[in-house]
C-alpha positions in Angstrom: 67.0 107.9 195.5 66.5 108.7 192.2 69.9 109.0 191.4 70.4 105.6 192.9 67.9 104.3 191.0 69.5 105.4 187.4 72.9 104.6 188.9 72.1 101.1 189.6 70.4 100.8 186.0 73.5 101.7 184.1 75.1 99.4 186.5 73.2 97.0 185.3 73.3 97.1 182.3 77.5 97.6 182.5 77.3 94.7 184.7 75.1 92.8 181.8 77.7 93.4 179.8 80.3 92.8 182.2 78.8 89.7 183.5 80.2 89.9 186.7 78.9 92.7 189.3 80.2 93.6 193.2 78.3 95.3 196.1 79.4 96.7 198.8 78.8 99.2 201.5 81.1 102.2 202.5 81.5 103.4 206.0 78.2 105.9 205.3 75.9 103.1 204.6 75.8 103.8 200.5 75.7 101.1 198.7 78.0 100.7 195.7 78.0 98.7 192.5 81.0 97.8 190.1 82.3 95.6 187.7 85.5 95.1 190.2 85.7 93.8 193.3 86.4 96.3 196.1 87.5 95.2 199.9 84.6 94.2 201.3 82.2 93.4 198.2 80.2 90.3 197.7 79.4 89.2 194.0 75.9 89.7 192.9 74.6 87.3 190.7 72.7 88.3 187.6 70.0 86.4 186.2 69.5 87.0 182.3 67.6 89.6 181.3 64.2 88.9 180.5 63.0 89.3 177.1 59.9 89.6 175.1 59.2 89.1 171.5 55.5 90.4 170.5 54.0 87.9 168.2 53.7 88.9 164.1 50.8 91.3 163.6 47.8 89.0 161.2 47.6 91.1 157.9 44.0 91.5 157.4 42.6 91.0 153.9 41.8 94.8 153.3 45.5 95.7 154.3 46.7 92.6 152.1 44.5 93.3 149.2 45.3 97.2 149.0 49.3 97.0 149.6 49.3 94.3 146.8 47.0 95.4 144.9 49.1 96.5 142.1 51.4 93.6 142.2 48.7 91.1 142.3 45.8 92.2 140.2 46.0 90.6 136.5 44.3 92.1 133.3 41.8 89.9 131.8 41.8 91.6 128.8 43.9 94.0 126.0 42.6 93.7 123.0 43.9 96.0 120.4 40.1 95.9 118.1 41.1 99.7 115.9 42.4 99.0 113.2 41.3 95.8 112.0 43.8 92.9 111.4 44.8 93.8 107.7 42.6 96.4 107.4 43.9 98.9 104.3 43.6 102.8 104.6 44.1 105.0 101.5 44.8 108.6 101.0 44.5 109.3 105.2 46.7 111.9 105.6 49.2 109.7 107.3 46.9 108.9 110.4 45.5 105.6 112.2 42.8 106.1 114.7 43.9 102.7 117.7 41.2 101.9 119.7 42.2 99.5 122.8 39.8 97.7 125.4 41.3 96.6 129.2 39.7 95.1 131.5 39.6 95.9 134.3 41.0 100.1 134.2 44.4 100.9 133.7 45.8 100.5 137.5 47.5 104.0 138.9 51.1 104.2 137.8 50.7 101.7 135.1 51.4 103.0 131.3 49.9 102.1 127.8 52.6 101.7 125.4 52.1 101.1 121.4 54.7 99.6 119.7 54.6 100.0 115.7 57.4 97.9 113.3 59.0 96.8 116.5 59.5 100.4 118.1 57.7 102.2 120.8 56.0 105.1 119.7 56.3 107.9 122.5 54.5 111.4 122.5 51.3 109.8 121.5 47.5 111.8 121.6 45.7 110.1 124.2 42.1 110.4 125.2 41.4 106.8 127.5 42.2 104.0 125.4 42.1 105.5 122.0 45.3 107.0 120.2 46.0 108.4 117.1 49.6 107.6 115.3 50.4 110.2 112.9 53.4 109.8 110.2 52.2 106.8 109.5 53.8 105.9 105.8 52.8 103.7 103.1 53.6 100.2 103.7 52.8 97.4 105.4 52.8 97.8 109.2 52.5 96.0 112.7 51.1 97.0 115.6 50.9 95.9 119.3 50.0 97.2 122.8 51.7 97.1 126.4 50.5 97.7 129.8 53.2 98.5 131.7 53.7 98.9 135.4 55.8 102.0 137.6 58.7 100.1 136.6 58.4 99.7 132.9 58.0 96.1 133.2 55.4 94.7 130.5 51.8 93.8 132.8 49.9 92.6 129.9 50.6 92.7 126.0 47.5 92.9 122.9 47.6 90.7 120.2 49.6 92.3 116.6 47.5 93.4 114.4 48.9 94.5 111.0 48.1 96.9 108.4 48.7 98.6 105.2 48.9 102.5 104.4 48.2 103.1 100.3 48.3 106.6 98.9 48.0 107.9 95.6 50.9 109.5 94.2 52.0 111.7 91.0 53.9 108.4 89.9 50.8 106.3 90.4 47.8 107.9 90.2 44.3 106.6 90.8 42.8 104.4 88.4 39.9 106.1 86.6 36.7 104.1 85.6 36.0 104.1 82.5 32.2 106.2 81.8 30.0 104.6 81.0 
């Protein structure tokens, strides 16, 4: 009996693809199905297979929020507050301390990048939203920050801050104040 059901299922699948199915009973009383007519076979009409389309599963707000949080959440603020715009540093061992304010906090997979004079500064010592720029030489410099997503695309950019580095040299020593 089991093999008959299995055979029927296989033949039914084949019949659907063949579109014509024949049935006959042999002299031992065994029922046969085939896609070719045999003597004494009758054509079997097959109904279209029953199909079922499941409705789409509604997405809950929590699943939607967690699944697209990194893509949809916008940062409200990226503020470069140190150094102050137009600040002047004198004899500071070529270092500049940088401080940022980021709201909300940095998302997983995102990174903060600093740009000094239009070039990304890599390998910075970072402690949260504080950085130390090393080897900043004499002159006027432009600094800004970017938060980048996992793919390196900018998400938010800070304002540009200009600052000045001055170092005394043997050629231009500091002026001495007159005594007195």
